[in-house]
C-alpha positions in Angstrom: -12.8 2.0 68.5 -15.9 0.6 66.8 -14.5 -1.0 63.7 -17.5 1.4 61.8 -15.0 4.4 62.4 -11.6 5.1 62.0 -9.3 7.5 63.6 -7.2 10.1 61.2 -4.5 7.8 61.9 -5.6 4.7 61.1 -7.2 6.6 57.9 -3.6 7.6 56.7 -2.4 4.4 57.9 -4.4 3.0 55.0 -3.9 5.6 52.1 0.2 5.6 53.0 0.2 8.9 53.9 0.5 11.9 56.9 -2.0 12.3 59.6 -1.1 16.0 59.0 -2.3 15.4 54.9 -5.1 13.8 56.3 -6.2 16.1 58.4 -6.4 19.0 55.7 -8.0 17.1 53.2 -11.0 16.2 55.8 -11.4 20.0 56.1 -11.6 20.7 52.3 -14.0 18.0 51.9 -15.7 19.5 54.7 -16.2 15.9 56.5 -17.9 16.7 59.6 -15.6 14.1 61.6 -14.0 16.4 64.7 -15.3 15.7 67.9 -15.7 18.1 71.3 -12.2 16.2 72.4 -10.4 17.0 69.3 -10.1 14.1 67.6 -11.1 12.9 63.9 -14.3 9.9 64.1 -14.4 9.4 60.3 -16.9 6.6 58.9 -16.1 4.3 56.0 -17.3 7.0 53.4 -15.5 9.6 54.8 -12.4 6.9 54.3 -13.6 6.0 50.8 -14.0 10.0 49.7 -10.4 10.3 51.1 -8.9 7.7 49.2 -10.8 9.1 46.3 -9.5 12.6 47.3 -5.5 11.3 48.4 -5.1 8.4 46.6 -3.2 5.5 47.9 0.7 5.6 48.4 2.6 2.5 49.4 6.4 2.0 49.6 7.9 0.6 46.3 11.7 0.0 46.6 14.3 2.6 45.0 11.4 4.6 44.1 10.0 7.8 45.7 6.3 8.3 46.1 5.9 10.4 42.6 7.6 7.9 41.0 5.3 4.7 42.0 2.4 7.4 41.1 3.4 7.6 37.4 4.4 4.2 37.1 0.6 3.5 38.6 -0.8 6.3 36.4 0.7 4.9 33.3 -0.1 1.4 34.0 -3.9 2.2 33.5 -3.2 4.0 30.5 -2.9 1.2 27.5 -1.8 3.5 24.3 0.0 5.5 27.1 0.1 9.7 27.4 1.3 12.5 25.4 2.2 14.9 27.7 3.7 15.7 30.9 0.2 17.1 31.9 -1.5 14.6 31.1 0.7 12.0 33.1 0.4 14.3 36.1 -3.2 14.9 36.0 -3.8 11.1 36.2 -1.2 11.0 39.2 -2.1 13.1 41.3 0.5 15.4 41.4 2.2 18.7 39.6 3.5 18.5 36.1 7.4 19.5 38.0 7.5 16.8 39.8 6.0 14.1 37.4 8.3 15.6 34.4 11.0 14.6 36.8 10.4 11.6 37.7 9.6 10.4 33.9 12.9 11.4 33.4 13.5 9.2 36.5 12.2 6.2 35.4 13.0 6.6 32.1 16.7 6.2 33.2 16.6 3.4 34.8 14.4 1.5 32.0 10.9 1.6 33.4 9.6 4.1 30.8 10.3 4.9 27.0 9.2 7.5 24.7 7.7 6.8 21.5 8.4 9.9 18.7 4.8 10.3 16.9 3.2 12.6 15.0 -0.3 13.7 15.8 -3.1 14.9 13.8 -3.9 18.0 16.0 -6.1 20.6 13.4 -2.6 20.4 12.2 0.5 17.7 12.4 2.8 18.1 15.3 5.3 16.0 16.9 5.3 14.8 20.1 6.5 11.9 22.2 4.2 9.3 23.9 5.1 7.8 27.1 4.4 4.3 27.8 5.0 1.7 30.2 7.7 -0.7 29.6 5.7 -3.9 30.7 9.2 -5.8 29.0 11.6 -5.0 31.8 12.7 -6.9 34.0 12.6 -4.1 36.7 8.3 -4.0 36.3 8.0 -7.5 36.6 10.4 -7.3 39.6 8.1 -4.3 41.1 4.7 -4.7 40.0 3.3 -6.8 42.9 4.5 -4.0 45.1 2.5 -1.3 43.0 -1.2 -2.8 42.8 -1.7 -1.3 46.2 -0.8 2.4 44.6 -3.6 4.4 43.5 -3.6 8.0 42.0 -6.3 10.5 43.4 -9.3 10.0 41.6 -10.0 11.9 38.6 -12.6 14.1 39.4 -15.5 14.3 36.6 -15.0 18.2 36.9 -11.5 17.4 35.5 -12.6 16.0 32.6 -13.2 17.8 29.2 -17.2 18.5 28.3 -16.5 18.4 24.8 -14.3 17.0 22.2 -11.2 19.3 21.9 -10.4 21.2 18.7 -7.4 19.9 18.3 -9.5 16.4 17.6 -12.5 18.1 15.6 -11.0 16.6 12.3 -12.0 13.0 13.3 -15.1 14.3 14.0 -15.5 15.9 10.6 -19.3 15.3 9.9 -20.8 14.7 13.6 -23.3 17.6 14.8 -22.2 19.8 17.2 -24.4 18.3 20.5 -22.3 14.9 19.5 -19.8 16.4 20.4 -20.4 17.0 24.0 -18.9 13.7 25.9 -22.0 13.7 28.7 -24.7 13.6 25.6 -22.9 11.5 23.5 -20.0 9.8 25.0 -20.8 6.2 23.5 -20.9 7.6 20.0 -17.3 9.7 20.8 -15.7 6.5 21.8 -17.0 4.2 19.0 -15.9 6.9 16.7 -11.9 6.6 18.2 -12.0 3.6 17.9 -13.2 3.4 14.2 -10.5 5.9 13.7 -7.7 4.5 15.5 -6.2 8.4 15.9 -3.4 8.0 18.9 -3.6 11.1 20.1 -7.8 10.6 20.4 -7.7 7.5 22.2 -5.2 9.0 24.6 -8.1 11.7 25.2 -10.5 9.5 25.8 -8.6 7.2 27.9 -8.7 10.5 30.1 -12.2 11.9 29.2 -14.5 8.8 28.8 -15.9 6.9 31.2 -16.4 3.0 31.9 -20.1 2.7 30.5 -18.9 4.8 27.1 -16.4 2.3 26.0 -18.2 -1.0 26.9 -21.4 0.8 24.6 -19.0 1.4 22.2 -17.2 -2.0 21.9 -20.6 -3.8 21.3 -20.9 -1.5 17.8 -20.7 -3.8 14.6 -17.9 -4.1 11.9 -15.2 -3.3 15.1 -12.5 -6.5 15.1 -11.9 -8.2 17.8 -8.4 -6.5 19.0 -10.6 -3.4 18.8 -13.3 -4.4 21.1 -10.4 -5.4 23.1 -9.1 -2.2 23.1 -12.2 -0.7 24.6 -12.5 -3.2 27.0 -9.3 -2.4 29.0 -9.8 1.3 28.1 -12.9 0.5 30.1 -11.2 -1.4 32.8 -8.6 1.7 33.2 -11.7 4.2 33.1 -12.5 2.6 36.7 -9.2 3.2 38.2 
């Protein structure tokens, strides 16, 4: 077969998933790939769309695919994530599956939970889940996880405005400056100046690479804060 084209079987092999799952994604995305003989003929750009939709799985010793996706999601969240729903969204799995995976990964020392109080309009307690990069187990499996990619976070899934629980961080901000598409760099800059953990976690999930890179150029930011912004920009690419 011409190397410019791929079968559903070849695409499934590249993505580490099953052929039926690939076929369902092809139909869901409306990709015109089925030939008269019933076989799929996928272009490179079609496979790229499937990769964004399905992510890439890999066999990681002693881990389930869901656990591997959860670890990959937290690998790109340098500040950790403050809810199971946030972890599930990043990992591309259901909240129930994410919750079970987090418990299992905590039991084997790959994840840790930090109890904190978030200023969310009113103070509320939360457990921020972090990847324990110092764990010997993590160092052993990290190479195998390099190829794991959770499904892309589609722009439609991002919040369009700063949520109500974070408005206290923007108390003197015009309403239009709370809109992500209009004022992403400003929002990122404000979050970097306040260093509010809940705000930064929201920004990591909703702002773009460009937002963070523009924000880190602001005057008066300490070198570690600029480095954090660059890390968040890199994570937004994944």
